[in-house]
N, C-alpha and C positions, 0 to 999 in steps of 0.2 A: 504494500500499500504506500502510495506517494504522499509526502507531506508538502507537496508543491501545488500552489493555486495561482491562477492568472487573475490579476486585478484589472477591472475595466469600469470606466464611467463615461457617460455621455457629456459630463461637465468639463471634460478635457478633450483635446483633439484626438481623433482616431489615429491609429498608427498609419504612417505613410510608407511603411515597408514591412519587412518580415520580422516583426517584434511585437511584444505586448507592452501596454502602458506601464505595467509593473508585474513582478512575479514575487509571490510570497513563498518562502521556503522556511519552514519552522516558524520562529518568531522574528524573522528578518524579511524585510520587503526591499527589493531591488527596483528602484525607479529608473525607467528608461529616460533618455534625454528628452527634454521638452524644449521646443522652440516656440516663439511667440505667435502661434496660430490661434485664431479665434475659433473655438470649438464649433459654433453653429455654421460658420462659413468656410472654415479650413483655409482662410487667407491670413497673411501676416497682418498684425495690428499696425496701424499707421501712427506716426508721431515721433519717430526716431528711437534712439537707443533706450532712453528712460522708459518710454511706453512699452518697448519690447521686453525689457527686463521685468517690468511690472506684470505683463501678461504671462511671462514664463513662470513667475512665482504663483500667479493665480492658477495656472495649469497644474503645477506641482501640488498646490494645496488641494485641488480637487482629487487628484490621484491618491494622495496621502489619506484624505478623508475616506475615500472609497475603500481603502485598505483597513479602515477601523482605527487609524492612528491620528495624531495631530502633528503639526509642523515641529513642535518641540521634541517629538520622537525621532527626528532626523538626526543621525549621528555623523553623516559625511555627505558633502556636496562636492561635485566636480563641475566647475564653471568653465565654459569654453567661450572665448571672446575673439572676434575677428579684428579687434583694435584694442590693445591693452591700455590705451589712453582712457578707455571707459571704466577702468578699474575703480576709480573713486565713486562713479555713479552706481556701479553694481553694489558697492558697499552701502551707499545711502539707501538704495531701494531695498536691499536685503534687511536693513535695520528696521524697515516697516513691517516685516514679517517674522522676525526672530528677536528674541531677547536672550541675554546671557543666562546660562552658559550656551554659547554658539556652537553649532556643529563644527567638526573638523572640515577643512575645505582646501581645495586647490583651485587656482585660477590659471588657465592655460591659454596662451595666444595661439591661434590657428589661422590658416589662410582663408577658409571658406566653410560655410554651414549650409545645410539643406534649405532650399527655397530662398536663398539670399539673406537668411537670418543673421543678425549681428551677435546673438547670444544663444547658447544652449546650456541647460543645466540638467545633470543627473544626480541621483543620490541613493543613500542607503538608510533605511528606517529600521529601528528595533522596537518591536511592539512590547508594551509593558505587560 
């Protein structure tokens, strides 16, 4: 018997490839990368980097809630940025969603993301 379950919610964008929004294994939830797609239209949110970062955290929140957890249960985030000069902005936006103690985190500069997104975030949740 497997202790693995797929997490899915209509409140976050549907997968645009061969992956699940998240997978729960035991008491750990592995969140797939979220880009700033509006779930209802599957289009990138308009308004620049800050609006994109905000949408990504909204999408992550929806998947985390669908797993039965809260944002405070996230233990690790990996943030991918197409422009590392947006690092201060991602910190400011993240501060709207998280309080101390913050999750462990990496921020990585990369050349390109799906659909021309400026940011993608993935994470790991440990259920209480």
